[in-house]
N, C-alpha and C positions, 0 to 999 in steps of 0.2 A: 521783412523782419517779424513783422506782426507772427505769421504760420510758424517762423523759429521759437518764438516766446509761447507760442499756444499749445506746442508740439511737445514744451516742457511743463504744462500743467499736469498730466497722471504724477509728474513726481511729488506733488503735494502728497502727505501721507506716508510717503515710503520709505524703506530702512535703508541705508546707506552705510559704505564704507569708501575710506578714501584710498586716493591716487592721485598724486601729484607728477606735476613737471617741470621741468626746468629748460628755460630758453637762453640761448645767447647768440646774438646776429649783431655783425657790424653793419648791416644793412639790411634795411626794409625787405618784407617779404621772404626774409629766409628763416626759418627755425630747427630746432629740434630738441629732441622728447626724451626725459627720462623720467621715471616716477617716483612717489616719494611714499611717506607709512601713512599708516592708517590713523593717526591722532586724530582727534576733533575737537574743539573749542570754539566756544560763542562770544565774539565781543559785539558792543554795545556799537551801531551803526554811525559813524560822525565822519564819511568819508564825501558822503554824495548828497545831494540836496535832497532834503528831505519828501520834496515832492516824488520822488525817483519808487521811495518805499512805499508808495499805494498799489505796486507791482506785488502782488503776495502771493507770488508763485512758486518761491522758496522760503519765505520768511513764513514763520509757526511751523517747520517741518521739522519732525526732531532728528536729530543726528544722531546716530545709534553705530554701534560697532558690527561689523558683517563679518565674511568669513569670504577672503579672496581668494580663488583658484590656484595663485600664482603664488600664495604667501608660502614660505616657509615654513614645513611643518617635519616631526621627525616620526618617522616611519617605526610599526611596534617591531620587527626584528633589530635586534641588537646583535652586536657583534661578542662571540658569546666569552666570556670571559675578562671584558674589555672594560667593564665598570673599576673594577678591583685594580687596573693601574694607575699609576699617578703617574703627573705630566714633567719632565724631567730638562722640558727644554727650554719650557718658556725664558728663564733668565737668558741666556744666551741670543735666543732668536726673536722676544720683542721687540729688541732695541736695534733703529733701523741701521744700514751699513753705513760705514763715512764715505761711501762713493757717491756718483753720481745720483744714483736711485732716491737718494735721501730726497730726491725734489721733486719724485713723481707723487704728489700732493691727491691722497684719492679723495674723491665725492664726498663729502659728509653723510651721503644718501644713497650711498653705490649701493646697500644691502640691497633697498628696497627696488631696485631696479639700474644693472651696471650700467647703463647708457647706451640705448640700443641704437642711437647717431654716434656714438662716440668709437671712433677707427685706433687706434694703436696696437697697427701690427709693424714689429719692427725690422720685419722681411717686407715690405715695403715702404721702406723709405725711401729710396729712390725715386719711385713713381709719387708718393706724396710732394714731394720738393719738386720736382719737373718734369713737365710734361715729356717724356722718353722716347723720342723722338728720333730712331735709328739713323735718318736721314739725316742729319744733324752734325754738320763737321767744323772744325778750324778755331776760330775764334771762339764764337757763341758755345762752343761743345766744353772749349778751356774753361769760361766762364761758370758753365753750369755746373761741372766738376771739383773747381776749386768754391763755389757754393757751398756742395755736397759736402766739401770734405770738412770745410767752417762748422757746418751745424753738425756734424757727430762729434768734431771738437771739443762743441758748445755742450752734447751731450754725455762725455765721458770728462768733462772736467771737473774738478772739485767744485762744491758750491760757493767756496767763497774766491775763487779765482777766473770767474765767467772775463771779468772786463780784462785782467794779462793775457788770457787766451785771446780774444779779440782784438788787444794793442799790438800782439807780436803779428798777428795775423794780415792785420793794417800794414804794419813796419815791414812785412815780405813783399810791399808792393801792390797787393789784391786792394781791389773796390766791390763796391757792392750797388747794384742796381736796385730800386724798388720791388721790384717783382720778386728776386732774390731773396730781398727783407721779408716781404710778405709769406714766399712761403716756407720760411724758415722758422717765422714765430708760429704758423700754423702749426706746420709739424712738431714743434715743442709743443705745442697746447694739447695738440692730441694724443700725445704724449703724458701729459699732464704736468709736465716740468714747470710750473707754474713763477716758480721761484724765478728759475732760468730765464724763463723770459723774460718777467719783469727785468732783472737784469740786462739781458740783450737789447731792450726797449731804452735803460736808462745812459747808456752807453751809446745807443746811436744818437740820443740828442746831445747827449755832452761833447761827443766827437761831431756834430752838427752832421751827420750825412745825408739827411734830409732834410727838407722843410715839413713839420709837422701839419697834420690838417685834423678836423674835428674827427674823424676815424680814428687816426691813431690816438687824439687824447682819452676817446671812448675807450678804444682796447686797453690803453695803460690804467684807466680808471676801473676797470674789470680785475686786470691782475694785480691791483692794489688792495683790491676788495678780498679774493683770493688767498693772498701770500697775506695782509694785512688787518682785514676788519674793514667791516662798512665805517668807523668813524676816522680811520685815513683816507679812505676813498671820499669821504665828506669833504675833508680838509684838501683834498688835491683839486675838486673842483672850483675850490674858491682861487686858486691860483691858475685856472685855465683861462686865458685872453677870455674877453667877453665874444668876441666874434667867432669864437670855436666852441662857446658853451652852449651848443642847443638842444633840441628837441633828441637827438643820437644821445648825447653823455647824460642826459636825464635819464634816459628810456634804459640805457646800461644799468646806473645805478637802485633803478627799479628791477629789474630784471636781478640784480646783485642782491637785496633785500628779499625779493622771492623765493630765489634760492637758498637763502638764510632763516626763513619760515619766520622772517621780522613782519609781522601783521602792520604794526602801528608806524614802522618805517616807510614799508611799503604804498603804505595808505597814504603817507606826509607827499612822499614824493609823486605820487601821482595827481595828489592836491594839487603841488609844486608847480607840473606841468601844466595844468591847466590854470593856475594863476599867470603863468607869465607867457597864456595866450599860444602857447605852442598845438599846432593841429594834435589831435589825438589821432595817435594810429592802429591800427587794427594790430600791430604787435604788443602793445604797449596794455590793449584790451584784452588780451591772450596772457599777458602776463596776470593781471588781474585775476582774470579766470581761473588763472592754475593756481594761486592761492586760495582763493575762495573754494575751488573742487577738493583743497585739500581738508581747511580749518570751518569755513560755512557755508555748505553749499544755496543756503538761501539766497545767499548775498549774489551770485550770479545772475539772476533776475536784473540787480541793477546795472548790471554792466550790458548784459543785452537792452535793456533800454535805454542806456547810453549811447551804445553802437547805433540805435534807430533815432535818435535826436542826431546823433551825427552824421548820420547818410553813412553809416560805414559796414561796407558787408562783410558776413563770414568768411573767414578764409580758409582755407580747406583743414587746415593745422586747426581753426576753432571749434568747425563741425567734428574732430576728431575728438576734442576734448569734449565737448557736451557730450556725444555719443559714446563717449565710455562714462562719461556718468551717470546715464540713463543704464546702460547695463549694468554698473554697480548696485545699482537702486532695484535691479530685479526686473526691471519693467520694459520685456522684451520688447512687450507691443509699442512701446514708446520709444525707444531705439527706431525700429523698424520705420516707424512714421518719420522718424527725424530723418532718419536716411534717404525714405523719398521723399522729402522736402528738402533735402540737398542736394538732391538730383534734379528737383526741380527748377530749382533755382541756376540749376548749369553748371556746379561743382561738381566733376567727375572725382569719383573715389582711387584713391590707389593702394598698394597692395596692404599698406600699414592703417588702413579706415577697414579696409576687408576683416583685416586681423583682429583688428578690434571686434567685429561683428561676430566672428568665428568663437571666440574667445570666449565670448559673453552667452552663445548659443552652447555653448561645452558648459559653462558654468549653470547651465541652467535646464541643460540633460536635453537639450534638442541637437540629438547626434547627426540628425540627415539635414538639416538646415545648415550645421558646420560642416558638414561634410562638401555640403553645394558651395558653400561660399570655398571653401581649400581648392577646390574642382577650378575654379573662377581665377583664385590666386596664380594657382601653376599654371593656367592657360596665358599667364602675362610672363614665363619665363624666358621667351624671347624680346623682351622690350626690358624688363627690370630683373634681369639673371642676377645678378649681382647680391638681390636681397630677398627674391624668392624662398630661394632653398633655406635660407636661416631663418626666414617668417615660417615655412611652412614645419619644418621639423620639430619644435616643441609642441606645436597645435595636434599632429596626428600624434606625438605620445602623448598627450592630456587625453586624446581620444582612447589611447590603447591600440592603437593599428601601428604593431608592430614593423608590419608587413611594409609598409608604406615608409615608414622610418627608415627601414634598412634600402628602398629602391631609392629613396632622395639620398641617401647617404652615398651607396654606391654613384649616384654621380657624380656628387662632392669631391670623392677620395681621386678621380683623376686628376684635379687640381686647386683644392679647396684655400678657402680666404680664411684668415683666422677666426672672422666672427661665425663660420660654419661649423667650422671644428666646435666652437663652445658652445653652439645651438645644439650640436649632435652630442656632445656630453649630457649636456642637457637634458636631451631628449631621452639617452638611453637610461640615463638615471631615473628620472622620471618611470620608466619601464621595469625598473628593477636589473636592467643589465648593467652592473659596476663594471664586470670584467670588459665590455665592448666602450665602454666609459673610458677605463684606462686604457684603452688600445688607441682611443682615439687622442689621447694625450700625448702619449709616446709616439704618435706621428707628429704631433707640434711639436717634440722636443726633435725628433731628427729632421722637419723642413725648418723651424726661426731659431734651432741653437738655446737662447736665451728670452726668455717670456718674464712677462711683468706678474707681478701679485695678483692682479685683476683674471688673468687667464688659469693660474694655481688655485684661484681659489673656483673654478667651476666645476673641478673634479673635486675640491676639500668641500664642496656643498653638497655633492653628490654622496660623500662619506657621512656629511651629516645628517641628511635624510633617511640616511637607513643605519643610523646609530652604529657607525664603524670607528669604533673610539680608536682601537691598536693602529688601523691604516691611517685613520687621522691623524694621529701624533706624530706615525713614522712619515708620514707626507711633508709636516711640518717641519721636523726636522729636516729633511730632506731638502728645504727650499731653504734653511738657513746654511748648511753645509755648502752650498753652489752659490750662494752670496745675494738671493731673490730679497728684497725687502719685504719685510713682512708689515701689511698693518692695517688697516682698519676692517678691510674683509677677515682677513687672516683671523685677526680677534675674535672676530662675531663668530667665526665658526670654531674656532677652539671654545667657546664660552658654550655655545650649542650641544656640542658633541659630550661637552662635560655635563650639561645639565640636563641632557638625554640619554647620560648612565647614570643619573641619582646625584650627583657631586655638586651641590651650588655651591660648598665651600670653594671648590677648588677653581670654579667658574668666575666667584668672583675676584678669588686671588689673583687671577688672570687678567681680566679686567683691569683692577686695579694697578697690578704693575704696567699694564701695556699705558694706562695714564701717567705713571711715575715717569716714563723712562724716555716718551717721544711726546714731541710737539703734536702731532695731529689726534685731535680727539676720535674718540670712540663713537660708532655708531647709536644713535636714538634707538632705535630697536635691540642695541646690543645692551644697553641699560637696564631697558625697558623688559624683557622679558630676563632679566637676575631679578629684577626688582619684584616682579609677578611670580617668580618662584617663592621668596622669602614671603609676599602677602599670602599666597596659598597656606603655606604654613603657618602664619600667624606670629609672624617676627616681626614686630612692631620697631623694633630697634635696627635690623637690617636693611628694613624698608626704608625707615628715616633715612639713614646713613645713603643708601643709594640716592635718592631724592635729593639731597643737598650734594652729590659729588656730580648729580644732573644739572643740576642749576651751576653751581662750579664751573663747565664745561662749557654752559652759554645754550644749553635748552630751556629758555623761559619761555613762558606765554603759552602751554600746552595744557590741557586739560588731561590728557591720557596719566600722566604722570601721579594726580591728587586724585584719578579716580582708584588707580591701583591702592594707591598711601590708604587713603578710607577704606577699599578691601583688606585691608592688612588689619587695622582698629578692626573691624566686623567679623574677621576669622577668629580673632584674638579676645573677641565680646568683650572688648576692651571702651568704655568711653573715649571719646576723643575734645576736645576742649579748642575754642577758641579757630576753629577751621574755614569757618567763613571769611575771618577776619584773615588769615592766615594768604585766601585765595583774592580777597581784594588787595592784599597789598599789591599781589602778583599780577594784579590785573585779569584774573580769569572769572567768568561768570558761568555759573552752573546751569546744564541745561535740563529737561522737565527729569530725564532716567538718573541725574546724577544727585539733582535737588535730593529724590527719595532716597539713594542709597547714605545722601547725608543725614536725611531724617533719622535715617535707620539707626545712625551711630549719636545719635544725638542725645547726651546725657539727661537732658530736661525734658525729655518728650513724656507725651504722655500714655503710661504702659495700661 
């Protein structure tokens, strides 16, 4: 562990930007990763013992904004004549359909990374639920078919009638074994139908289909947090029998708090785990690293020291997070040293770790090193073929190597997965090959017929990046015509399309209508980009309005909105009064860079 902490020493005095991850796992040792926004924040340390703070590897490190190679940007090539067009579709499209798609709750951070470990391919439902062994016959085959039909019935049912569908299915003489129940739940969760999954879970308990375990309570807790919020989840914990209220339940609650970027509650839950004398697991530590990676990188050192004291060895996922942190700081040498430390500790890198290295080599302009890593990733095709092509497609595109993108895509075309198609759309979009990205999407429509809004958003993002407002509007209208649910990702794309065309008022109108008509809140970054545009114009009134609406949507405890707001006052050359008090009330503490900006807007400063 000491080499690991020592390898992080060069992070001192570096510049950072942020990328966070979310993990949910019902079983120890498993995890998945999605990234988050680039906001930053400093909080007073009050979670760990003060003796941990003697490690100064991260403390006093400036938390500064940087530019991420995969951040969403707007190209300088605009669709001719598009800026003058008005959007007439949002009134009919921004409201979700009254079908089962309403239950597909999109991740509130899905714009920052759509969720590389989440597969939601409608065309692989059979494979999701069952190991489709062609030799299975008789009663076992009949049970599998019946359970598959039940899962499809739940998906197609209106959100308020899941229980009646289940009661009818049971009345027909069917039964459910534990394996079928688990696979149905996994399939519903993959499609982010959290509301229906929760109803299914509650029905199972009401009808006493099986005895509940701690894993069942943990899964229910996660669903309640997703559907009803953290407070309801905390109340549910109070009703869990004591013998089932173990480390897994509290670690699940910790994961939910990290997912919602609620630093105060996450730290309180982590402290509670220690107070209850539950064993500190590597998964719990990973969650805290994810949280601090986004909000306060200096405190990652506290977690590393705690892991050393608890004799916890970093997992592959831990190294993946730490390597990404080093790369984000533009400390390529430190990243390479940490990578060697990882291998010396006997932890072998997978293709996702190698992809992290390649990504940061590309952003650092080290193309030869990036190509060498990509070659190593491709050599693993035989063992990890399902992931390799999806991983390398956008990386080759970032290098601008269209021949390799074409080569890999031709391999995929024979029998592509949904994620490979999504990666190809992203890759062709990066290369400016919009027509090829559209061709891939048309292939998806032919192969899978019905796609989710996440899949539509892949092509929509290509239109955003190239400022193709007219195409983007037509594409969103097409989504509405076929009944595809338009959620936060689509709102984000529509907002950015109009911002790219210079129409901030229209972008603001779309965002406002999305909030008014839907229960699912817009993305944090959607609010941020509109707020930043108003701030650039020195429009204090509208910047304050967006600031207030962000807080109403639950985006509290972040420094970034305050930074944008103070910039609006500076650009307007207007004095700002009581801003420090406002921040203190929100439990926000300025870093050094923000303190200088705050002083610049202080009406009482000496001139």
